[in-house]
TORDO-888584 format. One record per residue: residue number from 1; residue in three letters; z negated, x, y negated of N, C-alpha, C in turn. Coordinates in steps of 0.02 Angstrom, whole numbers, padded with zeros to 5 digits, always signed. Layout:
// TORDO-888584
+------+------+--------+--------+--------+--------+--------+--------+--------+--------+--------+
| resi | resn |    nc3 |    nc1 |    nc2 |   cac3 |   cac1 |   cac2 |    cc3 |    cc1 |    cc2 |
+------+------+--------+--------+--------+--------+--------+--------+--------+--------+--------+
|  NUM |  ALA |      Z |      X |      Y |      Z |      X |      Y |      Z |      X |      Y |
...
+------+------+--------+--------+--------+--------+--------+--------+--------+--------+--------+
// end
This chain:
// TORDO-888584
+------+------+--------+--------+--------+--------+--------+--------+--------+--------+--------+
| resi | resn |    nc3 |    nc1 |    nc2 |   cac3 |   cac1 |   cac2 |    cc3 |    cc1 |    cc2 |
+------+------+--------+--------+--------+--------+--------+--------+--------+--------+--------+
|    1 |  UNK | -04413 | +04481 | -03425 | -04397 | +04413 | -03442 | -04404 | +04350 | -03441 |
|    2 |  UNK | -04434 | +04306 | -03479 | -04456 | +04237 | -03461 | -04413 | +04202 | -03455 |
|    3 |  UNK | -04437 | +04129 | -03405 | -04384 | +04074 | -03386 | -04349 | +04056 | -03444 |
|    4 |  UNK | -04394 | +04068 | -03526 | -04360 | +04031 | -03582 | -04299 | +04092 | -03595 |
|    5 |  UNK | -04304 | +04139 | -03588 | -04242 | +04165 | -03611 | -04200 | +04164 | -03559 |
|    6 |  UNK | -04212 | +04162 | -03522 | -04161 | +04130 | -03462 | -04106 | +04085 | -03487 |
|    7 |  UNK | -04143 | +04035 | -03492 | -04123 | +03961 | -03493 | -04101 | +03969 | -03577 |
|    8 |  UNK | -04104 | +04019 | -03618 | -04066 | +04003 | -03677 | -04019 | +04047 | -03669 |
|    9 |  UNK | -04006 | +04092 | -03627 | -03949 | +04132 | -03606 | -03891 | +04066 | -03591 |
|   10 |  UNK | -03899 | +04039 | -03537 | -03886 | +03993 | -03505 | -03864 | +03945 | -03553 |
|   11 |  UNK | -03891 | +03931 | -03620 | -03864 | +03878 | -03665 | -03797 | +03917 | -03691 |
|   12 |  UNK | -03830 | +03973 | -03723 | -03786 | +04004 | -03755 | -03694 | +04037 | -03729 |
|   13 |  UNK | -03722 | +04033 | -03657 | -03645 | +04042 | -03619 | -03625 | +03967 | -03620 |
|   14 |  UNK | -03655 | +03926 | -03605 | -03616 | +03846 | -03596 | -03594 | +03835 | -03659 |
|   15 |  UNK | -03616 | +03842 | -03739 | -03600 | +03829 | -03797 | -03530 | +03888 | -03812 |
|   16 |  UNK | -03549 | +03940 | -03781 | -03471 | +03996 | -03769 | -03408 | +03960 | -03745 |
|   17 |  UNK | -03428 | +03930 | -03677 | -03375 | +03899 | -03637 | -03347 | +03838 | -03674 |
|   18 |  UNK | -03396 | +03801 | -03701 | -03361 | +03742 | -03735 | -03340 | +03741 | -03802 |
|   19 |  UNK | -03351 | +03810 | -03835 | -03287 | +03832 | -03891 | -03244 | +03855 | -03867 |
|   20 |  UNK | -03255 | +03879 | -03806 | -03172 | +03923 | -03768 | -03141 | +03858 | -03760 |
|   21 |  UNK | -03163 | +03800 | -03729 | -03131 | +03735 | -03702 | -03090 | +03703 | -03756 |
|   22 |  UNK | -03148 | +03696 | -03821 | -03089 | +03677 | -03862 | -03043 | +03711 | -03903 |
|   23 |  UNK | -03050 | +03778 | -03899 | -02995 | +03815 | -03934 | -02932 | +03812 | -03891 |
|   24 |  UNK | -02958 | +03811 | -03809 | -02891 | +03813 | -03772 | -02855 | +03756 | -03764 |
|   25 |  UNK | -02894 | +03680 | -03789 | -02866 | +03612 | -03792 | -02821 | +03608 | -03881 |
|   26 |  UNK | -02853 | +03654 | -03901 | -02814 | +03643 | -03991 | -02739 | +03697 | -03964 |
|   27 |  UNK | -02740 | +03756 | -03936 | -02691 | +03785 | -03935 | -02642 | +03750 | -03881 |
|   28 |  UNK | -02658 | +03710 | -03828 | -02620 | +03657 | -03794 | -02589 | +03594 | -03836 |
|   29 |  UNK | -02636 | +03576 | -03850 | -02600 | +03527 | -03920 | -02549 | +03551 | -03961 |
|   30 |  UNK | -02560 | +03615 | -03981 | -02510 | +03634 | -04038 | -02449 | +03672 | -03991 |
|   31 |  UNK | -02460 | +03673 | -03937 | -02402 | +03702 | -03895 | -02366 | +03634 | -03877 |
|   32 |  UNK | -02393 | +03594 | -03857 | -02358 | +03511 | -03824 | -02330 | +03497 | -03895 |
|   33 |  UNK | -02346 | +03502 | -03957 | -02314 | +03483 | -04018 | -02248 | +03528 | -04032 |
|   34 |  UNK | -02267 | +03580 | -04020 | -02217 | +03625 | -04014 | -02149 | +03603 | -03967 |
|   35 |  UNK | -02169 | +03583 | -03916 | -02125 | +03571 | -03855 | -02089 | +03513 | -03884 |
|   36 |  UNK | -02139 | +03436 | -03897 | -02105 | +03380 | -03920 | -02043 | +03393 | -03981 |
|   37 |  UNK | -02077 | +03446 | -04014 | -02010 | +03451 | -04088 | -01956 | +03495 | -04060 |
|   38 |  UNK | -01969 | +03536 | -04013 | -01901 | +03577 | -03993 | -01881 | +03533 | -03940 |
|   39 |  UNK | -01900 | +03473 | -03913 | -01869 | +03442 | -03868 | -01799 | +03404 | -03914 |
|   40 |  UNK | -01846 | +03388 | -03977 | -01797 | +03354 | -04010 | -01753 | +03398 | -04034 |
|   41 |  UNK | -01756 | +03427 | -04045 | -01698 | +03479 | -04082 | -01657 | +03503 | -04034 |
|   42 |  UNK | -01683 | +03507 | -03979 | -01638 | +03546 | -03909 | -01615 | +03490 | -03870 |
|   43 |  UNK | -01628 | +03431 | -03886 | -01616 | +03362 | -03826 | -01656 | +03362 | -03767 |
|   44 |  UNK | -01674 | +03401 | -03754 | -01718 | +03387 | -03671 | -01790 | +03423 | -03681 |
|   45 |  UNK | -01844 | +03404 | -03649 | -01902 | +03433 | -03643 | -01893 | +03523 | -03586 |
|   46 |  UNK | -01847 | +03514 | -03544 | -01839 | +03555 | -03507 | -01799 | +03622 | -03527 |
|   47 |  UNK | -01755 | +03597 | -03602 | -01700 | +03646 | -03622 | -01759 | +03683 | -03675 |
|   48 |  UNK | -01812 | +03642 | -03728 | -01878 | +03663 | -03748 | -01912 | +03711 | -03722 |
|   49 |  UNK | -01931 | +03700 | -03651 | -01964 | +03749 | -03609 | -01936 | +03817 | -03616 |
|   50 |  UNK | -01874 | +03803 | -03587 | -01825 | +03867 | -03567 | -01827 | +03924 | -03626 |
|   51 |  UNK | -01813 | +03877 | -03693 | -01798 | +03914 | -03772 | -01874 | +03964 | -03770 |
|   52 |  UNK | -01936 | +03913 | -03761 | -01990 | +03959 | -03784 | -02003 | +03995 | -03735 |
|   53 |  UNK | -01990 | +04002 | -03660 | -02006 | +04045 | -03618 | -01948 | +04100 | -03618 |
|   54 |  UNK | -01883 | +04099 | -03642 | -01843 | +04160 | -03673 | -01860 | +04187 | -03734 |
|   55 |  UNK | -01912 | +04148 | -03789 | -01930 | +04199 | -03830 | -01988 | +04213 | -03813 |
|   56 |  UNK | -02016 | +04215 | -03769 | -02077 | +04264 | -03757 | -02070 | +04311 | -03695 |
|   57 |  UNK | -02000 | +04319 | -03670 | -01980 | +04355 | -03625 | -01891 | +04350 | -03605 |
|   58 |  UNK | -01890 | +04383 | -03668 | -01824 | +04389 | -03682 | -01774 | +04433 | -03617 |
|   59 |  UNK | -01712 | +04435 | -03611 | -01655 | +04441 | -03570 | -01693 | +04453 | -03487 |
|   60 |  UNK | -01745 | +04375 | -03464 | -01727 | +04364 | -03409 | -01676 | +04332 | -03375 |
|   61 |  UNK | -01708 | +04321 | -03313 | -01631 | +04307 | -03273 | -01655 | +04223 | -03250 |
|   62 |  UNK | -01621 | +04189 | -03232 | -01605 | +04112 | -03203 | -01682 | +04112 | -03152 |
|   63 |  UNK | -01689 | +04148 | -03105 | -01747 | +04155 | -03081 | -01816 | +04171 | -03114 |
|   64 |  UNK | -01794 | +04216 | -03148 | -01860 | +04230 | -03176 | -01899 | +04167 | -03233 |
|   65 |  UNK | -01846 | +04145 | -03264 | -01854 | +04074 | -03294 | -01875 | +04016 | -03252 |
|   66 |  UNK | -01865 | +04002 | -03201 | -01879 | +03950 | -03164 | -01951 | +03973 | -03134 |
|   67 |  UNK | -01962 | +04038 | -03112 | -02039 | +04047 | -03092 | -02084 | +04043 | -03159 |
|   68 |  UNK | -02052 | +04085 | -03200 | -02117 | +04071 | -03259 | -02113 | +04003 | -03295 |
|   69 |  UNK | -02084 | +03947 | -03287 | -02098 | +03897 | -03318 | -02112 | +03851 | -03256 |
|   70 |  UNK | -02091 | +03845 | -03197 | -02110 | +03798 | -03148 | -02059 | +03749 | -03136 |
|   71 |  UNK | -02004 | +03770 | -03173 | -01955 | +03720 | -03171 | -01904 | +03720 | -03104 |
|   72 |  UNK | -01865 | +03691 | -03057 | -01809 | +03693 | -03034 | -01757 | +03741 | -03042 |
|   73 |  UNK | -01755 | +03782 | -02989 | -01688 | +03852 | -03001 | -01623 | +03812 | -03012 |
|   74 |  UNK | -01606 | +03758 | -03000 | -01542 | +03713 | -02995 | -01554 | +03680 | -03070 |
|   75 |  UNK | -01615 | +03653 | -03082 | -01620 | +03628 | -03164 | -01614 | +03670 | -03195 |
|   76 |  UNK | -01647 | +03725 | -03199 | -01631 | +03794 | -03259 | -01582 | +03816 | -03261 |
|   77 |  UNK | -01533 | +03835 | -03210 | -01478 | +03853 | -03202 | -01439 | +03803 | -03260 |
|   78 |  UNK | -01431 | +03736 | -03228 | -01388 | +03679 | -03271 | -01417 | +03695 | -03335 |
|   79 |  UNK | -01486 | +03708 | -03354 | -01503 | +03716 | -03434 | -01478 | +03781 | -03479 |
|   80 |  UNK | -01472 | +03817 | -03412 | -01446 | +03870 | -03447 | -01383 | +03899 | -03488 |
|   81 |  UNK | -01329 | +03852 | -03434 | -01278 | +03844 | -03456 | -01252 | +03825 | -03515 |
|   82 |  UNK | -01275 | +03733 | -03518 | -01294 | +03691 | -03556 | -01294 | +03757 | -03659 |
|   83 |  UNK | -01345 | +03792 | -03624 | -01391 | +03828 | -03692 | -01371 | +03857 | -03696 |
|   84 |  UNK | -01299 | +03902 | -03659 | -01261 | +03956 | -03677 | -01197 | +03932 | -03702 |
|   85 |  UNK | -01175 | +03857 | -03671 | -01122 | +03825 | -03709 | -01126 | +03803 | -03794 |
|   86 |  UNK | -01201 | +03809 | -03804 | -01212 | +03786 | -03875 | -01228 | +03848 | -03900 |
|   87 |  UNK | -01212 | +03891 | -03880 | -01238 | +03959 | -03897 | -01319 | +03963 | -03944 |
|   88 |  UNK | -01371 | +03926 | -03906 | -01438 | +03924 | -03917 | -01460 | +03978 | -03888 |
|   89 |  UNK | -01432 | +04014 | -03804 | -01439 | +04062 | -03799 | -01384 | +04107 | -03775 |
|   90 |  UNK | -01400 | +04171 | -03772 | -01357 | +04229 | -03760 | -01357 | +04271 | -03685 |
|   91 |  UNK | -01305 | +04240 | -03667 | -01321 | +04285 | -03588 | -01273 | +04347 | -03585 |
|   92 |  UNK | -01281 | +04393 | -03545 | -01259 | +04449 | -03510 | -01272 | +04464 | -03457 |
|   93 |  UNK | -01234 | +04501 | -03413 | -01244 | +04528 | -03348 | -01305 | +04598 | -03358 |
|   94 |  UNK | -01342 | +04563 | -03299 | -01397 | +04643 | -03293 | -01359 | +04693 | -03277 |
|   95 |  UNK | -01361 | +04749 | -03295 | -01350 | +04816 | -03283 | -01396 | +04838 | -03216 |
|   96 |  UNK | -01381 | +04855 | -03157 | -01397 | +04883 | -03128 | -01373 | +04950 | -03080 |
|   97 |  UNK | -01414 | +04991 | -03065 | -01371 | +05063 | -03032 | -01343 | +05046 | -02956 |
|   98 |  UNK | -01376 | +04985 | -02924 | -01354 | +04993 | -02856 | -01283 | +04946 | -02848 |
|   99 |  UNK | -01267 | +04919 | -02812 | -01211 | +04898 | -02785 | -01220 | +04829 | -02786 |
|  100 |  UNK | -01196 | +04768 | -02781 | -01221 | +04690 | -02776 | -01212 | +04664 | -02835 |
|  101 |  UNK | -01230 | +04601 | -02824 | -01239 | +04555 | -02884 | -01269 | +04560 | -02946 |
|  102 |  UNK | -01232 | +04558 | -02987 | -01283 | +04574 | -03059 | -01294 | +04514 | -03095 |
|  103 |  UNK | -01364 | +04487 | -03083 | -01366 | +04399 | -03119 | -01357 | +04413 | -03206 |
|  104 |  UNK | -01334 | +04353 | -03236 | -01346 | +04349 | -03300 | -01418 | +04361 | -03322 |
|  105 |  UNK | -01446 | +04377 | -03377 | -01506 | +04371 | -03409 | -01479 | +04348 | -03457 |
|  106 |  UNK | -01537 | +04297 | -03506 | -01522 | +04275 | -03560 | -01574 | +04292 | -03605 |
|  107 |  UNK | -01551 | +04270 | -03670 | -01617 | +04294 | -03726 | -01583 | +04236 | -03775 |
|  108 |  UNK | -01659 | +04208 | -03812 | -01635 | +04137 | -03857 | -01620 | +04158 | -03909 |
|  109 |  UNK | -01603 | +04122 | -03954 | -01571 | +04139 | -04027 | -01638 | +04142 | -04074 |
|  110 |  UNK | -01646 | +04183 | -04136 | -01684 | +04172 | -04168 | -01723 | +04085 | -04194 |
|  111 |  UNK | -01777 | +04071 | -04202 | -01803 | +03997 | -04207 | -01755 | +03965 | -04285 |
|  112 |  UNK | -01753 | +04052 | -04331 | -01726 | +04026 | -04387 | -01640 | +04022 | -04391 |
|  113 |  UNK | -01615 | +04024 | -04347 | -01539 | +04030 | -04324 | -01531 | +03948 | -04297 |
|  114 |  UNK | -01571 | +03927 | -04257 | -01597 | +03851 | -04221 | -01591 | +03818 | -04272 |
|  115 |  UNK | -01640 | +03842 | -04301 | -01642 | +03776 | -04370 | -01581 | +03757 | -04415 |
|  116 |  UNK | -01546 | +03841 | -04430 | -01492 | +03824 | -04470 | -01437 | +03770 | -04439 |
|  117 |  UNK | -01429 | +03788 | -04367 | -01398 | +03733 | -04333 | -01415 | +03669 | -04340 |
|  118 |  UNK | -01475 | +03651 | -04340 | -01502 | +03575 | -04349 | -01490 | +03562 | -04401 |
|  119 |  UNK | -01494 | +03600 | -04453 | -01493 | +03571 | -04525 | -01422 | +03530 | -04554 |
|  120 |  UNK | -01380 | +03543 | -04531 | -01322 | +03529 | -04527 | -01318 | +03444 | -04512 |
|  121 |  UNK | -01334 | +03454 | -04447 | -01340 | +03385 | -04415 | -01400 | +03322 | -04453 |
|  122 |  UNK | -01435 | +03365 | -04461 | -01501 | +03313 | -04507 | -01458 | +03300 | -04557 |
|  123 |  UNK | -01440 | +03335 | -04609 | -01426 | +03318 | -04676 | -01356 | +03262 | -04657 |
|  124 |  UNK | -01318 | +03263 | -04618 | -01259 | +03196 | -04610 | -01280 | +03143 | -04586 |
|  125 |  UNK | -01333 | +03140 | -04565 | -01391 | +03079 | -04524 | -01398 | +03056 | -04578 |
|  126 |  UNK | -01455 | +03098 | -04628 | -01498 | +03073 | -04682 | -01438 | +03046 | -04726 |
|  127 |  UNK | -01382 | +03064 | -04774 | -01331 | +03043 | -04799 | -01311 | +02986 | -04763 |
|  128 |  UNK | -01306 | +02980 | -04692 | -01274 | +02912 | -04671 | -01332 | +02855 | -04693 |
|  129 |  UNK | -01376 | +02865 | -04677 | -01444 | +02815 | -04691 | -01440 | +02794 | -04774 |
|  130 |  UNK | -01442 | +02852 | -04808 | -01442 | +02841 | -04888 | -01374 | +02793 | -04919 |
|  131 |  UNK | -01325 | +02799 | -04861 | -01276 | +02755 | -04897 | -01242 | +02696 | -04853 |
|  132 |  UNK | -01303 | +02673 | -04831 | -01291 | +02629 | -04777 | -01286 | +02558 | -04818 |
|  133 |  UNK | -01312 | +02558 | -04856 | -01281 | +02501 | -04897 | -01201 | +02493 | -04915 |
|  134 |  UNK | -01180 | +02549 | -04955 | -01122 | +02568 | -04976 | -01074 | +02537 | -04914 |
|  135 |  UNK | -01095 | +02569 | -04845 | -01066 | +02568 | -04781 | -01048 | +02503 | -04757 |
|  136 |  UNK | -01097 | +02454 | -04785 | -01105 | +02399 | -04761 | -01068 | +02327 | -04811 |
|  137 |  UNK | -01060 | +02370 | -04862 | -01020 | +02340 | -04911 | -01062 | +02283 | -04954 |
|  138 |  UNK | -01136 | +02299 | -04952 | -01188 | +02269 | -05005 | -01189 | +02307 | -05068 |
|  139 |  UNK | -01181 | +02345 | -05064 | -01170 | +02389 | -05139 | -01117 | +02422 | -05156 |
|  140 |  UNK | -01084 | +02396 | -05212 | -01007 | +02418 | -05225 | -01021 | +02509 | -05274 |
|  141 |  UNK | -01064 | +02551 | -05269 | -01055 | +02596 | -05281 | -01026 | +02647 | -05254 |
|  142 |  UNK | -00982 | +02692 | -05270 | -00976 | +02753 | -05239 | -00998 | +02786 | -05181 |
|  143 |  UNK | -00983 | +02804 | -05127 | -01009 | +02841 | -05075 | -01034 | +02924 | -05086 |
|  144 |  UNK | -01090 | +02928 | -05086 | -01089 | +03011 | -05115 | -01146 | +03025 | -05046 |
|  145 |  UNK | -01136 | +03107 | -05039 | -01197 | +03128 | -04991 | -01251 | +03189 | -05067 |
|  146 |  UNK | -01306 | +03142 | -05077 | -01364 | +03169 | -05105 | -01392 | +03202 | -05081 |
|  147 |  UNK | -01405 | +03210 | -05005 | -01464 | +03244 | -04980 | -01441 | +03325 | -04951 |
|  148 |  UNK | -01455 | +03367 | -04972 | -01446 | +03445 | -04955 | -01495 | +03482 | -04934 |
|  149 |  UNK | -01490 | +03503 | -04876 | -01553 | +03535 | -04833 | -01512 | +03621 | -04846 |
|  150 |  UNK | -01572 | +03637 | -04877 | -01558 | +03726 | -04865 | -01601 | +03755 | -04844 |
|  151 |  UNK | -01595 | +03817 | -04797 | -01632 | +03849 | -04746 | -01660 | +03927 | -04769 |
|  152 |  UNK | -01702 | +03939 | -04796 | -01704 | +04030 | -04844 | -01733 | +04073 | -04780 |
|  153 |  UNK | -01721 | +04129 | -04769 | -01781 | +04166 | -04728 | -01815 | +04195 | -04786 |
|  154 |  UNK | -01870 | +04207 | -04769 | -01896 | +04260 | -04833 | -01940 | +04313 | -04791 |
+------+------+--------+--------+--------+--------+--------+--------+--------+--------+--------+
// end
């Protein structure tokens, strides 16, 4: 093998590395965008990260979620309790053959269910904005709810 062939191989390897780095960056930006959107829906980035982790790793314990997300265990436990209260995650006791404490394991609801829960709130807020002039008394017409959001699964 000549010196040129070796150099060409290095150039190809560098190009592959740059291509892979660009792909990783695109995925990271997508992930960050998704987390930002979920943080808006779920109220905090912590809850969004936990939701995504549970979609990828259903029936995880709070300890497994903490390890997988890098969040503090106490933060995870508090957020999981809130998500369970909001019915965004379901929890059940993990079955174990041995004696001792059986921890809760958590699974996140489907994204379609999450969206359905948010649409009612968004629809109400959009209608409030739409009727702002009527509420302020600067428009004499009757208040209506013209915005309707429908979620369909296909």
